[in-house]
VEXKOLZA-377385 format. One record per residue (C-alpha): x, y, z; residue in three letters; chain. Coordinates in steps of 0.02 Angstrom, whole numbers, padded with zeros to 5 digits. Example, Ala and Ser with C-alpha at 12.3 -4.5 7.8 and 13.67 -1.06 7.14 Angstrom:
# residues 2
+--------+--------+--------+-----+---+
|     px |     py |     pz |   r | c |
+--------+--------+--------+-----+---+
|  00615 | -00225 |  00390 | ALA | A |
|  00684 | -00053 |  00357 | SER | A |
+--------+--------+--------+-----+---+
# end
This chain:
# residues 399
+--------+--------+--------+-----+---+
|     px |     py |     pz |   r | c |
+--------+--------+--------+-----+---+
|  01681 |  00100 |  01269 | MET | A |
|  01485 |  00129 |  01303 | THR | A |
|  01373 |  00086 |  01166 | LYS | A |
|  01279 |  00233 |  01090 | ARG | A |
|  01102 |  00214 |  01019 | ILE | A |
|  01012 |  00329 |  00926 | LEU | A |
|  00823 |  00334 |  00942 | PHE | A |
|  00700 |  00396 |  00820 | LEU | A |
|  00575 |  00467 |  00905 | GLY | A |
|  00530 |  00498 |  01091 | ALA | A |
|  00349 |  00512 |  01109 | ALA | A |
|  00272 |  00429 |  01263 | PRO | A |
|  00240 |  00262 |  01157 | SER | A |
|  00439 |  00261 |  01124 | GLN | A |
|  00488 |  00281 |  01306 | VAL | A |
|  00488 |  00106 |  01355 | PRO | A |
|  00653 |  00066 |  01256 | PRO | A |
|  00735 |  00220 |  01310 | ILE | A |
|  00695 |  00180 |  01484 | GLU | A |
|  00785 |  00012 |  01458 | TYR | A |
|  00927 |  00066 |  01385 | ALA | A |
|  00966 |  00194 |  01511 | LYS | A |
|  00959 |  00067 |  01627 | ALA | A |
|  01081 | -00032 |  01538 | GLN | A |
|  01205 |  00126 |  01550 | GLY | A |
|  01210 |  00160 |  01357 | TYR | A |
|  01235 |  00330 |  01278 | TYR | A |
|  01067 |  00376 |  01232 | ILE | A |
|  01042 |  00496 |  01082 | ILE | A |
|  00865 |  00534 |  01021 | THR | A |
|  00798 |  00641 |  00882 | CYS | A |
|  00631 |  00695 |  00795 | ASP | A |
|  00555 |  00865 |  00762 | TYR | A |
|  00452 |  00888 |  00928 | LEU | A |
|  00558 |  00938 |  01069 | PRO | A |
|  00439 |  00936 |  01206 | GLU | A |
|  00413 |  00745 |  01173 | ASN | A |
|  00460 |  00646 |  01347 | PRO | A |
|  00603 |  00532 |  01290 | GLY | A |
|  00700 |  00673 |  01246 | HIS | A |
|  00723 |  00721 |  01466 | LYS | A |
|  00811 |  00555 |  01461 | LEU | A |
|  00920 |  00562 |  01325 | ALA | A |
|  01110 |  00618 |  01340 | ASP | A |
|  01083 |  00719 |  01180 | GLU | A |
|  00933 |  00779 |  01079 | TYR | A |
|  00927 |  00836 |  00897 | TYR | A |
|  00790 |  00917 |  00814 | ASN | A |
|  00789 |  00829 |  00656 | VAL | A |
|  00644 |  00740 |  00561 | SER | A |
|  00648 |  00542 |  00593 | THR | A |
|  00592 |  00542 |  00400 | THR | A |
|  00727 |  00630 |  00329 | ASP | A |
|  00846 |  00488 |  00289 | GLN | A |
|  00994 |  00587 |  00241 | ASP | A |
|  00986 |  00714 |  00390 | ALA | A |
|  00960 |  00559 |  00498 | VAL | A |
|  01122 |  00463 |  00422 | LEU | A |
|  01232 |  00627 |  00445 | GLU | A |
|  01192 |  00627 |  00619 | LEU | A |
|  01217 |  00441 |  00647 | ALA | A |
|  01389 |  00453 |  00567 | LYS | A |
|  01440 |  00603 |  00649 | LYS | A |
|  01393 |  00521 |  00826 | LEU | A |
|  01472 |  00357 |  00783 | LYS | A |
|  01319 |  00257 |  00845 | ILE | A |
|  01340 |  00077 |  00866 | ASP | A |
|  01138 |  00056 |  00857 | GLY | A |
|  00982 |  00125 |  00784 | ILE | A |
|  00808 |  00100 |  00860 | VAL | A |
|  00631 |  00145 |  00767 | ALA | A |
|  00530 |  00092 |  00907 | TYR | A |
|  00331 |  00078 |  00857 | ALA | A |
|  00345 |  00199 |  00715 | SER | A |
|  00309 |  00144 |  00528 | ASP | A |
|  00352 |  00310 |  00459 | PRO | A |
|  00523 |  00290 |  00554 | ALA | A |
|  00553 |  00108 |  00509 | ALA | A |
|  00625 |  00131 |  00353 | PRO | A |
|  00755 |  00266 |  00395 | THR | A |
|  00818 |  00147 |  00543 | ALA | A |
|  00848 |  00008 |  00409 | ALA | A |
|  00938 |  00139 |  00293 | TYR | A |
|  01064 |  00196 |  00427 | ILE | A |
|  01088 |  00011 |  00488 | ALA | A |
|  01131 | -00030 |  00299 | GLU | A |
|  01239 |  00129 |  00268 | GLU | A |
|  01332 |  00114 |  00424 | MET | A |
|  01335 | -00096 |  00424 | GLY | A |
|  01239 | -00085 |  00587 | LEU | A |
|  01125 | -00248 |  00646 | PRO | A |
|  00965 | -00236 |  00560 | GLY | A |
|  00852 | -00287 |  00397 | ASN | A |
|  00881 | -00243 |  00214 | PRO | A |
|  00807 | -00059 |  00173 | TYR | A |
|  00705 | -00120 |  00024 | GLU | A |
|  00621 | -00257 |  00120 | SER | A |
|  00584 | -00130 |  00282 | VAL | A |
|  00528 | -00006 |  00148 | LEU | A |
|  00416 | -00145 |  00064 | THR | A |
|  00328 | -00195 |  00238 | LEU | A |
|  00297 | -00005 |  00289 | ALA | A |
|  00214 |  00047 |  00121 | ARG | A |
|  00035 | -00021 |  00080 | LYS | A |
|  00060 |  00005 | -00091 | ASP | A |
|  00229 | -00089 | -00108 | LEU | A |
|  00156 | -00224 |  00027 | PHE | A |
|  00014 | -00264 | -00077 | ARG | A |
|  00107 | -00284 | -00244 | ALA | A |
|  00243 | -00391 | -00166 | PHE | A |
|  00112 | -00505 | -00099 | LEU | A |
|  00021 | -00520 | -00246 | LYS | A |
|  00187 | -00562 | -00350 | GLU | A |
|  00224 | -00711 | -00223 | HIS | A |
|  00062 | -00784 | -00225 | GLY | A |
| -00011 | -00730 | -00061 | PHE | A |
| -00189 | -00710 | -00017 | ASN | A |
| -00236 | -00538 | -00059 | VAL | A |
| -00365 | -00400 | -00070 | PRO | A |
| -00386 | -00326 | -00241 | ARG | A |
| -00316 | -00164 | -00206 | SER | A |
| -00221 | -00018 | -00317 | GLU | A |
| -00131 |  00146 | -00281 | SER | A |
| -00156 |  00303 | -00352 | PHE | A |
| -00095 |  00489 | -00342 | TYR | A |
| -00248 |  00525 | -00462 | ASP | A |
| -00431 |  00533 | -00398 | LEU | A |
| -00511 |  00495 | -00584 | GLN | A |
| -00384 |  00350 | -00600 | GLU | A |
| -00452 |  00289 | -00422 | ALA | A |
| -00612 |  00310 | -00484 | SER | A |
| -00606 |  00193 | -00624 | LYS | A |
| -00532 |  00048 | -00515 | TRP | A |
| -00679 |  00075 | -00400 | LEU | A |
| -00792 |  00040 | -00538 | GLU | A |
| -00698 | -00125 | -00549 | GLU | A |
| -00701 | -00185 | -00379 | ILE | A |
| -00864 | -00094 | -00308 | SER | A |
| -00895 | -00050 | -00123 | VAL | A |
| -00879 | -00082 |  00014 | PRO | A |
| -00706 | -00019 |  00008 | ALA | A |
| -00566 |  00052 |  00105 | PHE | A |
| -00484 |  00201 |  00057 | ILE | A |
| -00313 |  00248 |  00145 | LYS | A |
| -00148 |  00324 |  00122 | PRO | A |
|  00009 |  00220 |  00082 | VAL | A |
|  00114 |  00285 |  00208 | ASP | A |
|  00030 |  00332 |  00369 | SER | A |
|  00022 |  00246 |  00532 | SER | A |
| -00103 |  00235 |  00671 | GLY | A |
| -00265 |  00222 |  00555 | SER | A |
| -00248 |  00394 |  00521 | LYS | A |
| -00329 |  00444 |  00350 | GLY | A |
| -00440 |  00280 |  00332 | VAL | A |
| -00596 |  00281 |  00270 | THR | A |
| -00741 |  00118 |  00239 | GLU | A |
| -00832 |  00193 |  00095 | ILE | A |
| -01010 |  00116 |  00059 | THR | A |
| -01051 |  00207 | -00086 | SER | A |
| -00954 |  00261 | -00244 | LYS | A |
| -00989 |  00448 | -00208 | ASP | A |
| -00905 |  00450 | -00051 | GLN | A |
| -00743 |  00412 | -00144 | LEU | A |
| -00701 |  00605 | -00168 | ASN | A |
| -00710 |  00648 |  00019 | ALA | A |
| -00626 |  00479 |  00058 | ALA | A |
| -00477 |  00515 | -00046 | PHE | A |
| -00445 |  00681 | -00011 | GLU | A |
| -00458 |  00626 |  00184 | TYR | A |
| -00308 |  00505 |  00127 | ALA | A |
| -00206 |  00616 |  00039 | LEU | A |
| -00214 |  00733 |  00204 | ASN | A |
| -00105 |  00601 |  00300 | TYR | A |
|  00004 |  00551 |  00164 | SER | A |
|  00177 |  00605 |  00119 | ARG | A |
|  00190 |  00512 | -00040 | GLU | A |
|  00019 |  00597 | -00098 | LYS | A |
| -00029 |  00423 | -00138 | LYS | A |
| -00189 |  00321 | -00097 | VAL | A |
| -00250 |  00154 | -00081 | VAL | A |
| -00413 |  00089 | -00137 | VAL | A |
| -00436 | -00092 | -00097 | GLU | A |
| -00585 | -00213 | -00079 | GLU | A |
| -00646 | -00263 |  00077 | LYS | A |
| -00642 | -00437 |  00150 | ILE | A |
| -00770 | -00509 |  00245 | VAL | A |
| -00691 | -00576 |  00395 | LYS | A |
| -00731 | -00716 |  00501 | GLN | A |
| -00720 | -00669 |  00692 | GLY | A |
| -00596 | -00546 |  00749 | TYR | A |
| -00468 | -00460 |  00654 | GLN | A |
| -00293 | -00523 |  00737 | VAL | A |
| -00167 | -00406 |  00793 | ALA | A |
| -00013 | -00431 |  00909 | GLY | A |
|  00173 | -00429 |  00898 | ASP | A |
|  00311 | -00551 |  00856 | GLY | A |
|  00511 | -00555 |  00851 | PHE | A |
|  00638 | -00624 |  00729 | VAL | A |
|  00790 | -00707 |  00762 | VAL | A |
|  00924 | -00764 |  00649 | ASP | A |
|  00792 | -00755 |  00508 | GLY | A |
|  00654 | -00867 |  00607 | GLN | A |
|  00492 | -00805 |  00692 | LEU | A |
|  00559 | -00855 |  00861 | ALA | A |
|  00407 | -00785 |  00960 | PHE | A |
|  00236 | -00715 |  00933 | HIS | A |
|  00090 | -00665 |  01028 | SER | A |
| -00078 | -00635 |  00933 | TRP | A |
| -00218 | -00547 |  00995 | ALA | A |
| -00396 | -00498 |  00939 | ASP | A |
| -00420 | -00312 |  00880 | GLU | A |
| -00562 | -00215 |  00939 | HIS | A |
| -00661 | -00063 |  00872 | PHE | A |
| -00760 |  00064 |  00939 | ASP | A |
| -00937 |  00041 |  00842 | LYS | A |
| -00995 |  00203 |  00930 | LEU | A |
| -00864 |  00314 |  00846 | CYS | A |
| -00733 |  00286 |  00709 | ASN | A |
| -00750 |  00107 |  00684 | GLY | A |
| -00582 |  00072 |  00603 | LEU | A |
| -00457 |  00122 |  00720 | VAL | A |
| -00416 |  00001 |  00864 | PRO | A |
| -00462 |  00040 |  01039 | ILE | A |
| -00396 | -00120 |  01124 | GLY | A |
| -00308 | -00286 |  01089 | GLN | A |
| -00359 | -00442 |  01184 | THR | A |
| -00240 | -00582 |  01226 | PHE | A |
| -00250 | -00740 |  01182 | PRO | A |
| -00334 | -00716 |  01020 | THR | A |
| -00504 | -00819 |  01007 | SER | A |
| -00458 | -00899 |  00849 | HIS | A |
| -00431 | -01087 |  00819 | ASP | A |
| -00257 | -01168 |  00813 | GLU | A |
| -00278 | -01232 |  00643 | LYS | A |
| -00278 | -01059 |  00578 | LEU | A |
| -00144 | -00983 |  00675 | LEU | A |
| -00033 | -01113 |  00609 | GLN | A |
| -00083 | -01058 |  00436 | GLU | A |
| -00031 | -00867 |  00491 | ALA | A |
|  00133 | -00923 |  00550 | HIS | A |
|  00180 | -01030 |  00398 | LYS | A |
|  00135 | -00879 |  00292 | GLU | A |
|  00236 | -00771 |  00400 | THR | A |
|  00391 | -00863 |  00390 | GLN | A |
|  00370 | -00887 |  00210 | ARG | A |
|  00362 | -00692 |  00194 | LEU | A |
|  00502 | -00652 |  00303 | LEU | A |
|  00608 | -00762 |  00196 | ASN | A |
|  00571 | -00694 |  00036 | LEU | A |
|  00609 | -00513 |  00108 | LEU | A |
|  00775 | -00592 |  00192 | ASN | A |
|  00706 | -00513 |  00371 | MET | A |
|  00842 | -00562 |  00498 | LYS | A |
|  00808 | -00470 |  00665 | THR | A |
|  00698 | -00370 |  00760 | GLY | A |
|  00512 | -00342 |  00811 | ALA | A |
|  00348 | -00367 |  00708 | LEU | A |
|  00181 | -00300 |  00715 | ASN | A |
|  00037 | -00407 |  00650 | PHE | A |
| -00112 | -00347 |  00581 | ASP | A |
| -00215 | -00499 |  00484 | PHE | A |
| -00374 | -00587 |  00462 | LEU | A |
| -00465 | -00743 |  00406 | PHE | A |
| -00591 | -00735 |  00274 | SER | A |
| -00756 | -00827 |  00289 | GLN | A |
| -00690 | -00959 |  00189 | ASP | A |
| -00529 | -00987 |  00312 | GLY | A |
| -00418 | -00889 |  00192 | LYS | A |
| -00269 | -00809 |  00284 | PHE | A |
| -00232 | -00612 |  00234 | TYR | A |
| -00100 | -00507 |  00275 | PHE | A |
| -00164 | -00335 |  00306 | LEU | A |
| -00004 | -00261 |  00361 | GLU | A |
|  00157 | -00327 |  00442 | LEU | A |
|  00253 | -00168 |  00529 | GLY | A |
|  00430 | -00193 |  00541 | PRO | A |
|  00427 | -00143 |  00720 | ARG | A |
|  00343 | -00168 |  00882 | ASN | A |
|  00154 | -00121 |  00898 | GLY | A |
|  00101 |  00026 |  00996 | GLY | A |
| -00065 |  00034 |  01090 | CYS | A |
|  00043 | -00048 |  01244 | LEU | A |
|  00056 | -00206 |  01143 | ILE | A |
|  00239 | -00257 |  01212 | PRO | A |
|  00187 | -00208 |  01389 | GLU | A |
|  00034 | -00320 |  01395 | VAL | A |
|  00150 | -00472 |  01303 | ILE | A |
|  00254 | -00431 |  01441 | ARG | A |
|  00139 | -00459 |  01580 | TYR | A |
|  00056 | -00601 |  01488 | ALA | A |
|  00190 | -00721 |  01437 | THR | A |
|  00358 | -00645 |  01522 | GLY | A |
|  00431 | -00626 |  01356 | VAL | A |
|  00521 | -00434 |  01348 | ASP | A |
|  00510 | -00376 |  01165 | LEU | A |
|  00566 | -00205 |  01232 | ILE | A |
|  00717 | -00263 |  01298 | GLN | A |
|  00741 | -00375 |  01132 | ALA | A |
|  00737 | -00228 |  01020 | THR | A |
|  00848 | -00132 |  01109 | VAL | A |
|  00986 | -00298 |  01120 | ASP | A |
|  00943 | -00339 |  00934 | ALA | A |
|  00982 | -00162 |  00885 | ALA | A |
|  01157 | -00183 |  00954 | LEU | A |
|  01184 | -00371 |  00889 | GLY | A |
|  01163 | -00437 |  01045 | LEU | A |
|  01109 | -00627 |  01076 | ASP | A |
|  00925 | -00617 |  01068 | CYS | A |
|  00901 | -00830 |  01086 | SER | A |
|  00803 | -00791 |  01247 | TYR | A |
|  00665 | -00738 |  01143 | VAL | A |
|  00571 | -00896 |  01132 | GLN | A |
|  00386 | -00954 |  01103 | GLN | A |
|  00275 | -00940 |  01249 | THR | A |
|  00095 | -00952 |  01285 | SER | A |
| -00019 | -00828 |  01371 | VAL | A |
| -00050 | -00854 |  01556 | LYS | A |
| -00225 | -00765 |  01595 | GLY | A |
| -00329 | -00653 |  01498 | PHE | A |
| -00269 | -00473 |  01464 | TRP | A |
| -00299 | -00321 |  01349 | SER | A |
| -00234 | -00151 |  01319 | SER | A |
| -00367 | -00008 |  01312 | TYR | A |
| -00343 |  00161 |  01237 | MET | A |
| -00438 |  00289 |  01325 | VAL | A |
| -00552 |  00386 |  01195 | HIS | A |
| -00695 |  00507 |  01185 | SER | A |
| -00857 |  00476 |  01094 | LEU | A |
| -00877 |  00672 |  01070 | ASN | A |
| -00794 |  00826 |  01039 | THR | A |
| -00765 |  00948 |  01176 | GLY | A |
| -00680 |  00993 |  01332 | LYS | A |
| -00621 |  00829 |  01440 | PHE | A |
| -00717 |  00829 |  01618 | GLU | A |
| -00684 |  00658 |  01691 | SER | A |
| -00669 |  00471 |  01670 | LEU | A |
| -00794 |  00367 |  01737 | ASN | A |
| -00743 |  00198 |  01783 | VAL | A |
| -00858 |  00066 |  01846 | SER | A |
| -00799 | -00038 |  02007 | GLU | A |
| -00784 | -00194 |  01915 | ARG | A |
| -00652 | -00107 |  01788 | ALA | A |
| -00579 | -00039 |  01927 | GLN | A |
| -00534 | -00214 |  01995 | ASN | A |
| -00451 | -00253 |  01818 | MET | A |
| -00364 | -00112 |  01787 | ILE | A |
| -00165 | -00150 |  01812 | VAL | A |
| -00087 |  00007 |  01734 | GLU | A |
| -00174 |  00165 |  01695 | SER | A |
| -00088 |  00311 |  01598 | ASN | A |
| -00195 |  00477 |  01559 | MET | A |
| -00116 |  00613 |  01456 | TYR | A |
| -00274 |  00705 |  01482 | THR | A |
| -00319 |  00837 |  01619 | ALA | A |
| -00493 |  00937 |  01662 | GLU | A |
| -00525 |  01069 |  01525 | GLY | A |
| -00414 |  01005 |  01390 | ASP | A |
| -00490 |  00994 |  01226 | GLN | A |
| -00534 |  00815 |  01161 | VAL | A |
| -00595 |  00760 |  00991 | ASN | A |
| -00700 |  00626 |  00929 | LEU | A |
| -00587 |  00469 |  00919 | TYR | A |
| -00543 |  00452 |  00743 | SER | A |
| -00362 |  00418 |  00744 | GLY | A |
| -00232 |  00344 |  00858 | SER | A |
| -00178 |  00535 |  00890 | ASN | A |
| -00350 |  00559 |  00980 | ASP | A |
| -00298 |  00447 |  01109 | THR | A |
| -00317 |  00506 |  01278 | LEU | A |
| -00226 |  00395 |  01392 | GLY | A |
| -00188 |  00198 |  01396 | MET | A |
| -00242 |  00051 |  01506 | MET | A |
| -00178 | -00126 |  01540 | ILE | A |
| -00316 | -00233 |  01605 | LEU | A |
| -00315 | -00408 |  01669 | GLN | A |
| -00488 | -00527 |  01670 | TYR | A |
| -00556 | -00675 |  01749 | PRO | A |
| -00592 | -00773 |  01587 | ASP | A |
| -00614 | -00731 |  01394 | MET | A |
| -00793 | -00717 |  01375 | GLU | A |
| -00793 | -00584 |  01515 | THR | A |
| -00639 | -00501 |  01423 | MET | A |
| -00717 | -00505 |  01259 | LEU | A |
| -00889 | -00424 |  01320 | ASP | A |
| -00800 | -00292 |  01412 | MET | A |
| -00689 | -00231 |  01281 | VAL | A |
| -00817 | -00237 |  01144 | ASP | A |
| -00942 | -00142 |  01239 | ASN | A |
| -00811 | -00029 |  01367 | MET | A |
| -00922 |  00121 |  01365 | GLU | A |
| -01029 |  00032 |  01515 | HIS | A |
| -00877 |  00021 |  01600 | ASP | A |
| -00743 |  00155 |  01556 | ILE | A |
| -00819 |  00324 |  01471 | ARG | A |
| -00754 |  00501 |  01458 | VAL | A |
| -00871 |  00637 |  01502 | ARG | A |
| -00850 |  00794 |  01407 | THR | A |
| -00925 |  00989 |  01420 | ILE | A |
| -00957 |  01085 |  01272 | GLN | A |
+--------+--------+--------+-----+---+
# end
């Protein structure tokens, strides 16, 4: 009997696991509310159902008698996948645990309750209450929606009179209409990103990267991740230990994780987020190049309850990055200028944007114009290039 898999979402970034499942001969069902998404063309069936409508997706999943459900690279869809898996007895993680990881307010409260290092942070429906809290923690502070993804709706404020605008901006990206107000932890070195994978409750694999932002536009939206991370091994051991402690507390059993953490100047480890899903930004693809470990395959296999013991810790070989092509201006796309040295390092390039298309100043992952994977000769060249990529890869626009 052919295995039937329901994929929540079929956006360009969500195509890789669908392609893997198709190559295995599985019966593929996709659903989201965007019929033009490319993953639907690969599916045996497509349904126009929002991936956040848990009851509608459950009804669909029962009717279609699915064997597994995948929410790849999607924070909003991850709780839905866990809910359906729990209700139907399919492989997955506890719904309440996945919801805790996917919602910033629940995650912060859980970390605090269990003695993890955590920024002073509270969440609010009401601006006046948020304003009182800001008086307590002062600035700089981060203002974020509790439930958005891709850094959408996030602002760093440096004076208290910026709160009103930042709060309204965050509300626009929150389905719950709730906003986090959080102190800024001064970090040492780079913020850390990357993916991991849980097998039988253990963090069987992780590949961590330095996260890069573009100082010339929105400095809060990642533009790329560089592998391996430049952080000291002793700090990374603490990250591993605290991650396993968290997984144990949440009874997480299987599947992908997307990391976002930092080390404070006094060396303390802080989770920013631990997404219960694969990373976007081509992170699993870069990891496959850099380590040979295929987290795309493992995600589909885990959803069907197959043996994932092949996922084992492996170190990065060489120096690799993802890169989000983005514009420093709003206007019409004219061309992409790439230096000769960058051309020699690009391993994969996928542009979504054509001449004449309207493009925006980069302020969220939805403003990404294309994605690349690059390989570098050494760590120094890699970090210097990605931190100053406007010298090597630049979008030209016309007004």
